[in-house]
C-alpha positions in Angstrom: 115.3 111.2 105.3 114.4 108.3 107.6 112.0 105.5 107.4 109.5 107.4 109.7 109.7 110.5 107.7 109.2 108.7 104.5 106.2 106.9 105.7 104.4 110.3 106.7 103.1 112.0 103.6 100.5 114.8 102.8 98.7 114.7 99.5 96.7 117.6 98.1 93.8 117.2 95.7 94.1 119.0 92.3 91.8 122.0 93.3 94.0 122.6 96.4 90.8 122.8 98.6 90.8 119.1 100.0 93.9 118.1 101.9 94.2 114.6 103.2 97.0 113.8 105.5 98.1 110.2 105.7 100.4 108.0 107.7 101.6 104.7 106.7 102.1 102.4 109.5 104.8 99.6 108.8 105.9 96.8 110.8 109.4 98.3 111.4 108.5 101.9 112.3 108.2 103.5 116.1 104.7 103.8 117.5 105.7 107.0 119.4 106.7 108.8 116.2 103.3 108.1 114.4 101.4 109.0 117.6 103.3 112.2 118.1 102.8 113.2 114.4 99.2 112.4 114.5 98.6 114.6 117.6 100.5 117.4 116.2 98.3 117.1 112.9 95.2 117.4 115.0 96.6 120.5 116.9 97.3 122.3 113.6 94.5 120.9 111.5 91.5 120.0 113.6 88.9 120.0 110.8 90.9 117.7 108.4 90.7 113.9 108.6 93.8 111.8 109.2 94.0 108.5 107.3 96.4 105.7 109.0 97.0 102.7 106.8 98.9 99.6 106.5 100.0 98.3 103.1 99.5 95.0 101.8 102.5 92.9 102.8 104.5 90.0 101.1 105.5 88.6 104.5 103.1 86.4 106.9 103.2 88.9 109.5 100.9 91.9 108.9 101.1 95.5 110.2 97.4 95.7 111.0 97.9 94.8 114.7 100.4 97.7 115.0 98.1 99.9 113.1 95.2 99.1 115.5 97.4 99.9 118.4 98.7 103.1 117.1 95.2 104.3 116.5 94.1 103.4 119.9 96.7 105.3 121.4 96.1 108.4 119.4 92.5 108.3 120.5 93.5 107.9 124.2 95.8 110.6 124.1 93.7 112.9 122.1 90.8 112.5 124.7 93.1 113.7 127.5 93.1 117.1 126.1 89.6 117.4 124.8 86.0 116.5 126.1 85.2 114.5 123.1 87.3 112.1 121.1 87.9 111.2 117.6 85.5 109.7 115.1 86.8 106.6 113.5 86.1 105.0 110.0 87.6 101.5 109.4 88.1 99.8 106.2 89.5 96.0 105.9 90.6 95.5 102.3 92.3 92.8 100.5 94.7 92.7 97.5 94.5 89.5 95.5 97.8 87.9 94.6 98.1 84.8 92.5 101.0 82.7 91.4 100.0 83.0 87.7 102.8 84.6 85.8 101.8 87.8 84.1 103.5 87.4 80.8 105.2 84.8 78.5 105.1 81.0 78.1 104.9 80.2 81.7 101.6 82.1 82.0 99.9 80.2 79.0 100.8 76.8 80.6 99.8 77.8 84.1 96.5 78.8 82.7 96.1 75.7 80.8 96.6 73.6 83.9 94.3 75.7 85.7 91.6 75.3 83.1 92.1 71.5 82.9 91.4 71.4 86.6 94.4 69.2 87.5 96.5 72.0 89.0 94.8 75.1 90.4 97.1 78.2 90.8 97.1 79.3 94.4 95.4 82.6 95.0 96.3 84.5 98.1 94.6 87.6 99.6 96.8 90.1 101.3 94.9 92.0 103.8 95.4 95.7 104.7 93.6 98.4 106.6 92.7 102.0 106.3 91.5 103.9 109.6 90.4 107.4 109.1 90.2 109.7 112.3 88.6 113.1 112.4 87.2 115.4 114.9 83.8 115.9 113.2 81.5 113.1 112.0 81.5 112.6 108.1 78.5 110.2 108.1 78.0 110.8 104.2 81.4 109.2 103.7 80.2 106.1 105.6 80.7 103.4 102.8 79.4 99.9 102.4 82.5 98.2 103.5 83.3 100.6 106.0 82.6 100.5 109.8 82.1 103.6 112.0 83.0 103.9 115.7 81.6 106.9 117.7 83.9 109.0 119.7 84.6 108.4 123.4 83.5 111.2 125.8 85.7 112.1 128.7 83.9 111.9 132.1 84.6 114.9 134.3 84.9 114.6 138.1 82.6 116.5 140.5 85.4 119.0 141.2 86.1 119.6 137.6 82.5 120.2 136.9 82.1 122.6 139.8 85.2 124.6 138.4 83.6 124.8 135.1 80.3 126.2 136.7 82.4 128.8 138.7 84.2 129.9 135.4 80.9 130.1 133.8 79.6 132.4 136.5 82.7 134.5 136.4 82.2 135.0 132.7 78.6 135.8 133.1 79.2 138.5 135.6 81.9 140.2 133.8 
């Protein structure tokens, strides 16, 4: 199993009714693989939301810009085959990391230094992001720390609109 396959996972809730498909976007994966998997997912499961996320990273470079690029490509390519695009829910989250040891004598001495005020342990925030794409709006899902983007609507040319009217007339006459 390669890295791209390991990063793509499906999780099923205990009752088996609610299925959530998630794709983890990393700094080292291939964008085309994630886009292909997401578009295939929406062809097979149009009613189920897709969660794309980046994990909190230790390194200074984050996978968030790559995640945003992947989502925008998915939305653009999905819109080519449909009249209405995807609903998007964004969550920007942080994981707090500190340099205080978890156990042992080092932890006690580090905490004493912090309480004295002479040496403050550095606390870092490791950002990560979750983006949920779905074909139908889930407005009751909209949380406090979550933003919502409406789907794009594809604009049809005059010729395409005329063809649609002709097809509708033919269907009504039949």
